[in-house]
Backbone and ligand atoms as CSV (ligand in chain L), in Angstrom:
chain,resi,resn,atom,element,x,y,z
A,1,UNK,N,N,31.272,-13.068,4.451
A,1,UNK,CA,C,30.563,-14.260,3.783
A,1,UNK,C,C,30.286,-13.751,2.297
A,2,UNK,N,N,29.710,-12.600,2.241
A,2,UNK,CA,C,29.330,-12.213,0.874
A,2,UNK,C,C,30.556,-12.105,-0.003
A,3,UNK,N,N,31.611,-11.552,0.582
A,3,UNK,CA,C,32.934,-11.497,-0.276
A,3,UNK,C,C,33.416,-12.893,-0.810
A,4,UNK,N,N,33.325,-13.767,0.196
A,4,UNK,CA,C,33.789,-15.175,-0.142
A,4,UNK,C,C,32.873,-15.779,-1.218
A,5,UNK,N,N,31.561,-15.611,-1.136
A,5,UNK,CA,C,30.704,-16.210,-2.139
A,5,UNK,C,C,30.965,-15.441,-3.448
A,6,UNK,N,N,31.114,-14.185,-3.363
A,6,UNK,CA,C,31.400,-13.418,-4.557
A,6,UNK,C,C,32.669,-13.871,-5.247
A,7,UNK,N,N,33.647,-14.067,-4.451
A,7,UNK,CA,C,34.978,-14.345,-5.018
A,7,UNK,C,C,35.136,-15.858,-5.470
A,8,UNK,N,N,34.796,-16.726,-4.536
A,8,UNK,CA,C,34.906,-18.191,-4.881
A,8,UNK,C,C,33.909,-18.810,-5.710
A,9,UNK,N,N,32.667,-18.331,-5.604
A,9,UNK,CA,C,31.559,-18.913,-6.329
A,9,UNK,C,C,30.880,-17.907,-7.309
A,10,UNK,N,N,31.556,-17.043,-7.707
A,10,UNK,CA,C,31.026,-15.971,-8.670
A,10,UNK,C,C,29.668,-15.479,-8.296
A,11,UNK,N,N,29.539,-15.301,-6.961
A,11,UNK,CA,C,28.252,-14.516,-6.490
A,11,UNK,C,C,27.064,-15.406,-6.316
A,12,UNK,N,N,27.320,-16.743,-6.487
A,12,UNK,CA,C,26.171,-17.728,-6.394
A,12,UNK,C,C,26.329,-18.485,-5.185
A,13,UNK,N,N,25.342,-18.626,-4.296
A,13,UNK,CA,C,25.397,-19.385,-3.098
A,13,UNK,C,C,25.438,-20.854,-3.491
A,14,UNK,N,N,26.438,-21.605,-2.991
A,14,UNK,CA,C,26.548,-22.998,-3.389
A,14,UNK,C,C,25.313,-23.818,-2.968
A,15,UNK,N,N,24.847,-24.881,-3.738
A,15,UNK,CA,C,23.661,-25.612,-3.464
A,15,UNK,C,C,24.020,-26.954,-3.090
A,16,UNK,N,N,25.169,-27.241,-2.486
A,16,UNK,CA,C,25.452,-28.573,-1.965
A,16,UNK,C,C,26.183,-28.497,-0.652
A,17,UNK,N,N,25.804,-29.576,0.166
A,17,UNK,CA,C,26.106,-29.599,1.564
A,17,UNK,C,C,27.679,-29.473,1.744
A,18,UNK,N,N,28.340,-30.206,1.028
A,18,UNK,CA,C,29.816,-30.324,1.205
A,18,UNK,C,C,30.463,-29.021,0.976
A,19,UNK,N,N,30.056,-28.172,0.009
A,19,UNK,CA,C,30.643,-26.953,-0.201
A,19,UNK,C,C,30.190,-25.879,0.895
A,20,UNK,N,N,28.779,-25.976,1.166
A,20,UNK,CA,C,28.328,-25.043,2.128
A,20,UNK,C,C,29.021,-25.148,3.536
A,21,UNK,N,N,29.308,-26.308,4.019
A,21,UNK,CA,C,29.881,-26.468,5.333
A,21,UNK,C,C,31.400,-26.049,5.375
A,22,UNK,N,N,31.864,-25.703,4.080
A,22,UNK,CA,C,33.298,-25.263,4.159
A,22,UNK,C,C,33.345,-23.669,4.445
A,23,UNK,N,N,32.209,-23.099,4.308
A,23,UNK,CA,C,32.115,-21.663,4.525
A,23,UNK,C,C,32.294,-21.425,5.991
A,24,UNK,N,N,32.911,-20.231,6.395
A,24,UNK,CA,C,33.092,-20.049,7.844
A,24,UNK,C,C,31.839,-19.823,8.604
A,25,UNK,N,N,31.783,-20.448,9.703
A,25,UNK,CA,C,30.565,-20.393,10.519
A,25,UNK,C,C,29.376,-21.144,10.096
A,26,UNK,N,N,29.502,-21.943,9.073
A,26,UNK,CA,C,28.378,-22.715,8.496
A,26,UNK,C,C,28.544,-24.185,8.949
A,27,UNK,N,N,27.616,-24.569,9.788
A,27,UNK,CA,C,27.637,-26.053,10.138
A,27,UNK,C,C,26.648,-26.808,9.372
A,28,UNK,N,N,26.339,-27.976,9.750
A,28,UNK,CA,C,25.225,-28.809,9.002
A,28,UNK,C,C,23.894,-28.294,9.114
A,29,UNK,N,N,23.522,-27.734,10.284
A,29,UNK,CA,C,22.174,-27.194,10.379
A,29,UNK,C,C,21.860,-26.096,9.373
A,30,UNK,N,N,22.866,-25.191,9.463
A,30,UNK,CA,C,22.711,-23.969,8.601
A,30,UNK,C,C,22.727,-24.331,7.102
A,31,UNK,N,N,23.720,-25.324,6.802
A,31,UNK,CA,C,23.849,-25.760,5.364
A,31,UNK,C,C,22.506,-26.428,4.984
A,32,UNK,N,N,22.010,-27.211,5.838
A,32,UNK,CA,C,20.805,-27.855,5.486
A,32,UNK,C,C,19.574,-26.970,5.416
A,33,UNK,N,N,19.617,-25.959,6.209
A,33,UNK,CA,C,18.528,-24.842,6.036
A,33,UNK,C,C,18.607,-24.104,4.714
A,34,UNK,N,N,19.833,-23.944,4.266
A,34,UNK,CA,C,20.058,-23.276,2.874
A,34,UNK,C,C,19.522,-24.197,1.896
A,35,UNK,N,N,19.747,-25.515,1.966
A,35,UNK,CA,C,19.317,-26.405,0.941
A,35,UNK,C,C,17.831,-26.542,0.876
A,36,UNK,N,N,17.208,-26.520,2.157
A,36,UNK,CA,C,15.801,-26.670,2.260
A,36,UNK,C,C,15.005,-25.347,1.805
A,37,UNK,N,N,15.414,-24.275,2.537
A,37,UNK,CA,C,14.626,-23.029,2.274
A,37,UNK,C,C,15.035,-22.181,1.110
A,38,UNK,N,N,16.264,-22.344,0.642
A,38,UNK,CA,C,16.692,-21.536,-0.425
A,38,UNK,C,C,16.562,-22.284,-1.828
A,39,UNK,N,N,16.854,-23.654,-1.773
A,39,UNK,CA,C,16.884,-24.343,-2.937
A,39,UNK,C,C,15.770,-25.457,-3.025
A,40,UNK,N,N,15.045,-25.654,-1.941
A,40,UNK,CA,C,14.015,-26.683,-1.856
A,40,UNK,C,C,14.487,-28.122,-2.230
A,41,UNK,N,N,15.745,-28.352,-1.712
A,41,UNK,CA,C,16.372,-29.748,-1.895
A,41,UNK,C,C,16.140,-30.497,-0.636
A,42,UNK,N,N,15.779,-31.720,-0.782
A,42,UNK,CA,C,15.531,-32.501,0.469
A,42,UNK,C,C,16.729,-32.546,1.383
A,43,UNK,N,N,16.519,-32.136,2.589
A,43,UNK,CA,C,17.587,-32.231,3.641
A,43,UNK,C,C,16.812,-32.044,4.926
A,44,UNK,N,N,17.448,-32.373,6.016
A,44,UNK,CA,C,16.836,-32.306,7.290
A,44,UNK,C,C,17.676,-31.457,8.258
A,45,UNK,N,N,17.323,-30.096,8.306
A,45,UNK,CA,C,18.016,-29.308,9.329
A,45,UNK,C,C,17.568,-29.628,10.742
A,46,UNK,N,N,18.552,-30.039,11.574
A,46,UNK,CA,C,18.154,-30.401,12.933
A,46,UNK,C,C,18.661,-29.402,13.875
A,47,UNK,N,N,17.740,-28.616,14.399
A,47,UNK,CA,C,17.974,-27.627,15.445
A,47,UNK,C,C,17.590,-28.300,16.776
A,48,UNK,N,N,17.563,-27.469,17.840
A,48,UNK,CA,C,17.186,-28.070,19.100
A,48,UNK,C,C,15.779,-28.585,19.186
A,49,UNK,N,N,14.810,-27.990,18.458
A,49,UNK,CA,C,13.530,-28.395,18.413
A,49,UNK,C,C,13.358,-29.791,17.707
A,50,UNK,N,N,13.934,-29.943,16.655
A,50,UNK,CA,C,13.823,-31.155,15.878
A,50,UNK,C,C,14.550,-32.331,16.668
A,51,UNK,N,N,15.640,-31.910,17.319
A,51,UNK,CA,C,16.350,-32.996,18.071
A,51,UNK,C,C,15.569,-33.414,19.318
A,52,UNK,N,N,14.925,-32.399,20.017
A,52,UNK,CA,C,14.181,-32.721,21.254
A,52,UNK,C,C,12.917,-33.558,20.905
A,53,UNK,N,N,12.161,-33.090,19.881
A,53,UNK,CA,C,10.845,-33.706,19.574
A,53,UNK,C,C,11.080,-35.090,19.016
A,54,UNK,N,N,12.111,-35.304,18.190
A,54,UNK,CA,C,12.384,-36.575,17.596
A,54,UNK,C,C,12.664,-37.667,18.740
A,55,UNK,N,N,13.451,-37.171,19.742
A,55,UNK,CA,C,13.805,-38.068,20.915
A,55,UNK,C,C,12.609,-38.242,21.765
A,56,UNK,N,N,11.825,-37.255,21.978
A,56,UNK,CA,C,10.682,-37.467,22.817
A,56,UNK,C,C,9.634,-38.434,22.245
A,57,UNK,N,N,9.481,-38.174,20.868
A,57,UNK,CA,C,8.521,-39.124,20.206
A,57,UNK,C,C,8.984,-40.581,20.144
A,58,UNK,N,N,10.291,-40.714,20.232
A,58,UNK,CA,C,10.884,-42.044,20.067
A,58,UNK,C,C,11.231,-42.360,18.650
A,59,UNK,N,N,11.299,-41.411,17.776
A,59,UNK,CA,C,11.708,-41.519,16.401
A,59,UNK,C,C,13.193,-41.890,16.376
A,60,UNK,N,N,13.926,-41.294,17.373
A,60,UNK,CA,C,15.414,-41.472,17.438
A,60,UNK,C,C,15.776,-41.662,18.953
A,61,UNK,N,N,16.962,-42.194,19.232
A,61,UNK,CA,C,17.334,-42.227,20.585
A,61,UNK,C,C,18.833,-41.722,20.509
A,62,UNK,N,N,19.065,-40.424,20.507
A,62,UNK,CA,C,20.283,-39.872,20.151
A,62,UNK,C,C,20.765,-38.751,21.094
A,63,UNK,N,N,22.044,-38.429,21.092
A,63,UNK,CA,C,22.610,-37.474,22.101
A,63,UNK,C,C,22.811,-36.061,21.392
A,64,UNK,N,N,23.064,-36.109,20.119
A,64,UNK,CA,C,23.471,-34.841,19.504
A,64,UNK,C,C,22.497,-34.611,18.224
A,65,UNK,N,N,22.407,-33.396,17.760
A,65,UNK,CA,C,21.537,-33.069,16.529
A,65,UNK,C,C,22.212,-33.811,15.366
A,66,UNK,N,N,23.543,-33.905,15.327
A,66,UNK,CA,C,24.107,-34.633,14.213
A,66,UNK,C,C,23.741,-36.054,14.066
A,67,UNK,N,N,23.650,-36.734,15.343
A,67,UNK,CA,C,23.119,-38.132,15.281
A,67,UNK,C,C,21.765,-38.203,14.897
A,68,UNK,N,N,20.892,-37.170,15.309
A,68,UNK,CA,C,19.520,-37.260,15.044
A,68,UNK,C,C,19.368,-37.084,13.463
A,69,UNK,N,N,20.020,-36.146,12.891
A,69,UNK,CA,C,19.945,-36.000,11.458
A,69,UNK,C,C,20.262,-37.274,10.788
A,70,UNK,N,N,21.267,-38.050,11.120
A,70,UNK,CA,C,21.505,-39.238,10.450
A,70,UNK,C,C,20.491,-40.245,10.679
A,71,UNK,N,N,19.953,-40.406,11.849
A,71,UNK,CA,C,18.893,-41.329,12.135
A,71,UNK,C,C,17.608,-40.950,11.325
A,72,UNK,N,N,17.305,-39.693,11.351
A,72,UNK,CA,C,16.031,-39.294,10.649
A,72,UNK,C,C,16.167,-39.588,9.157
A,73,UNK,N,N,17.352,-39.311,8.611
A,73,UNK,CA,C,17.545,-39.572,7.208
A,73,UNK,C,C,17.223,-41.050,6.850
A,74,UNK,N,N,17.564,-41.838,7.788
A,74,UNK,CA,C,17.317,-43.286,7.540
A,74,UNK,C,C,15.863,-43.678,7.688
A,75,UNK,N,N,15.193,-42.993,8.706
A,75,UNK,CA,C,13.879,-43.530,9.148
A,75,UNK,C,C,12.750,-42.745,8.347
A,76,UNK,N,N,12.912,-41.583,7.945
A,76,UNK,CA,C,11.938,-40.765,7.335
A,76,UNK,C,C,12.062,-40.810,5.756
A,77,UNK,N,N,11.044,-40.980,5.078
A,77,UNK,CA,C,11.044,-41.006,3.682
A,77,UNK,C,C,11.415,-39.634,3.086
A,78,UNK,N,N,12.238,-39.690,2.125
A,78,UNK,CA,C,12.760,-38.421,1.551
A,78,UNK,C,C,11.727,-37.349,1.072
A,79,UNK,N,N,10.569,-37.842,0.718
A,79,UNK,CA,C,9.520,-36.939,0.291
A,79,UNK,C,C,9.083,-36.029,1.444
A,80,UNK,N,N,9.378,-36.312,2.624
A,80,UNK,CA,C,8.902,-35.567,3.823
A,80,UNK,C,C,9.950,-34.717,4.396
A,81,UNK,N,N,11.177,-34.818,3.905
A,81,UNK,CA,C,12.263,-34.119,4.462
A,81,UNK,C,C,12.094,-32.564,4.522
A,82,UNK,N,N,11.521,-32.133,3.425
A,82,UNK,CA,C,11.365,-30.572,3.323
A,82,UNK,C,C,10.515,-29.948,4.341
A,83,UNK,N,N,9.611,-30.750,4.867
A,83,UNK,CA,C,8.615,-30.214,5.877
A,83,UNK,C,C,9.058,-30.440,7.348
A,84,UNK,N,N,10.013,-31.246,7.596
A,84,UNK,CA,C,10.335,-31.678,8.913
A,84,UNK,C,C,10.711,-30.417,9.795
A,85,UNK,N,N,11.731,-29.651,9.349
A,85,UNK,CA,C,12.232,-28.636,10.092
A,85,UNK,C,C,11.119,-27.538,10.514
A,86,UNK,N,N,10.430,-27.090,9.449
A,86,UNK,CA,C,9.397,-26.110,9.751
A,86,UNK,C,C,8.235,-26.724,10.679
A,87,UNK,N,N,7.843,-27.870,10.474
A,87,UNK,CA,C,6.891,-28.459,11.321
A,87,UNK,C,C,7.263,-28.607,12.719
A,88,UNK,N,N,8.481,-29.200,12.940
A,88,UNK,CA,C,8.918,-29.432,14.263
A,88,UNK,C,C,9.362,-28.179,15.016
A,89,UNK,N,N,9.821,-27.167,14.370
A,89,UNK,CA,C,10.144,-25.957,14.997
A,89,UNK,C,C,8.851,-25.311,15.508
A,90,UNK,N,N,7.824,-25.304,14.612
A,90,UNK,CA,C,6.578,-24.646,15.030
A,90,UNK,C,C,5.992,-25.497,16.216
A,91,UNK,N,N,6.005,-26.761,16.162
A,91,UNK,CA,C,5.527,-27.593,17.232
A,91,UNK,C,C,6.235,-27.392,18.505
A,92,UNK,N,N,7.595,-27.308,18.316
A,92,UNK,CA,C,8.459,-27.129,19.524
A,92,UNK,C,C,8.264,-25.787,20.173
A,93,UNK,N,N,7.871,-24.793,19.465
A,93,UNK,CA,C,7.740,-23.479,19.971
A,93,UNK,C,C,6.406,-23.329,20.718
A,94,UNK,N,N,5.392,-24.102,20.154
A,94,UNK,CA,C,4.050,-23.904,20.696
A,94,UNK,C,C,3.505,-25.008,21.461
A,95,UNK,N,N,3.900,-26.214,21.302
A,95,UNK,CA,C,3.263,-27.343,22.053
A,95,UNK,C,C,4.281,-28.130,22.761
A,96,UNK,N,N,5.252,-28.672,22.024
A,96,UNK,CA,C,6.242,-29.529,22.614
A,96,UNK,C,C,7.377,-28.785,23.034
A,97,UNK,N,N,7.084,-27.899,23.955
A,97,UNK,CA,C,8.214,-26.912,24.478
A,97,UNK,C,C,9.266,-27.578,25.156
A,98,UNK,N,N,10.464,-26.935,25.258
A,98,UNK,CA,C,11.515,-27.530,26.008
A,98,UNK,C,C,11.231,-27.840,27.474
A,99,UNK,N,N,10.584,-26.995,28.192
A,99,UNK,CA,C,10.201,-27.219,29.559
A,99,UNK,C,C,8.673,-27.128,29.607
A,100,UNK,N,N,8.148,-28.156,30.207
A,100,UNK,CA,C,6.635,-28.239,30.376
A,100,UNK,C,C,6.000,-28.386,28.971
A,101,UNK,N,N,6.284,-29.476,28.229
A,101,UNK,CA,C,5.476,-29.724,27.030
A,101,UNK,C,C,4.013,-29.811,27.235
A,102,UNK,N,N,3.143,-29.301,26.366
A,102,UNK,CA,C,1.731,-29.301,26.494
A,102,UNK,C,C,1.170,-30.523,26.072
A,103,UNK,N,N,1.450,-31.663,26.721
A,103,UNK,CA,C,1.012,-32.984,26.322
A,103,UNK,C,C,-0.504,-33.154,26.388
A,104,UNK,N,N,-1.174,-32.466,27.279
A,104,UNK,CA,C,-2.600,-32.571,27.461
A,104,UNK,C,C,-3.234,-32.241,26.077
A,105,UNK,N,N,-2.726,-31.262,25.392
A,105,UNK,CA,C,-3.506,-30.791,24.161
A,105,UNK,C,C,-2.711,-31.350,22.877
A,106,UNK,N,N,-1.726,-32.174,22.999
A,106,UNK,CA,C,-0.987,-32.689,21.971
A,106,UNK,C,C,-1.753,-33.764,21.136
A,107,UNK,N,N,-1.780,-33.578,19.827
A,107,UNK,CA,C,-2.615,-34.494,19.010
A,107,UNK,C,C,-1.878,-35.760,18.743
A,108,UNK,N,N,-0.625,-35.836,18.991
A,108,UNK,CA,C,0.072,-37.093,18.726
A,108,UNK,C,C,0.589,-37.750,19.838
A,109,UNK,N,N,-0.001,-37.417,21.037
A,109,UNK,CA,C,0.483,-38.043,22.325
A,109,UNK,C,C,0.441,-39.558,22.326
A,110,UNK,N,N,-0.534,-40.165,21.674
A,110,UNK,CA,C,-0.723,-41.626,21.681
A,110,UNK,C,C,0.489,-42.251,20.958
A,111,UNK,N,N,1.259,-41.424,20.192
A,111,UNK,CA,C,2.452,-41.989,19.461
A,111,UNK,C,C,3.653,-41.621,20.134
A,112,UNK,N,N,3.600,-40.948,21.229
A,112,UNK,CA,C,4.786,-40.358,21.832
A,112,UNK,C,C,5.432,-41.241,22.978
A,113,UNK,N,N,6.626,-41.539,22.861
A,113,UNK,CA,C,7.321,-42.307,23.830
A,113,UNK,C,C,7.465,-41.691,25.189
A,114,UNK,N,N,7.793,-40.405,25.120
A,114,UNK,CA,C,7.870,-39.594,26.325
A,114,UNK,C,C,6.473,-39.629,27.192
A,115,UNK,N,N,5.401,-39.400,26.379
A,115,UNK,CA,C,4.080,-39.261,27.054
A,115,UNK,C,C,3.740,-40.696,27.644
A,116,UNK,N,N,4.002,-41.679,26.963
A,116,UNK,CA,C,3.738,-43.042,27.397
A,116,UNK,C,C,4.490,-43.303,28.708
A,117,UNK,N,N,5.801,-42.973,28.681
A,117,UNK,CA,C,6.545,-43.309,29.813
A,117,UNK,C,C,6.204,-42.482,30.995
A,118,UNK,N,N,5.815,-41.083,30.730
A,118,UNK,CA,C,5.438,-40.368,31.778
A,118,UNK,C,C,4.227,-40.847,32.549
A,119,UNK,N,N,3.187,-41.306,31.766
A,119,UNK,CA,C,1.991,-41.775,32.261
A,119,UNK,C,C,2.080,-43.151,32.879
A,120,UNK,N,N,3.032,-43.919,32.351
A,120,UNK,CA,C,3.204,-45.291,33.026
A,120,UNK,C,C,3.838,-45.213,34.354
A,121,UNK,N,N,4.572,-44.003,34.689
A,121,UNK,CA,C,5.110,-43.862,35.959
A,121,UNK,C,C,4.113,-43.221,36.967
A,122,UNK,N,N,2.921,-42.924,36.486
A,122,UNK,CA,C,1.948,-42.314,37.544
A,122,UNK,C,C,1.237,-43.264,38.276
L,1,SF4,S1,S,2.913,-35.844,23.984
L,1,SF4,FE1,FE,4.109,-34.223,24.990
L,1,SF4,S2,S,6.211,-34.795,24.736
L,1,SF4,FE2,FE,5.020,-35.961,23.192
L,1,SF4,S3,S,5.113,-34.808,21.330
L,1,SF4,FE3,FE,3.326,-34.232,22.443
L,1,SF4,S4,S,3.853,-32.357,23.587
L,1,SF4,FE4,FE,5.727,-33.457,22.983
């Protein structure tokens, strides 16, 4: 990767999505991470945490991280994009875990589709 960046881009990491995803092994999530964390450009890196929490909350109703990214870009104001990945990853690792989410202590449960549906069926 370093050789490619050195040769093709004169040693500078590209700062646009279309160019980044042409690099070997770089998908949209990684490219968006580079934009957000290296260049502070508004983008929404959707990993498994962002995908899961967005669906649980009911922000989106999607099957893949790519679909989630597209939906979130429509529904969330651009000024919040930089914070989404970091916030959701931290929340997904600590509260809204993949298995057994800690809904009892979750501060946003009253806004959560998953929580409402779980309690409606009790
Ligand atoms: S209420 Fe539960 S499922 Fe919903 S966001 Fe909180 S932890 Fe996740």
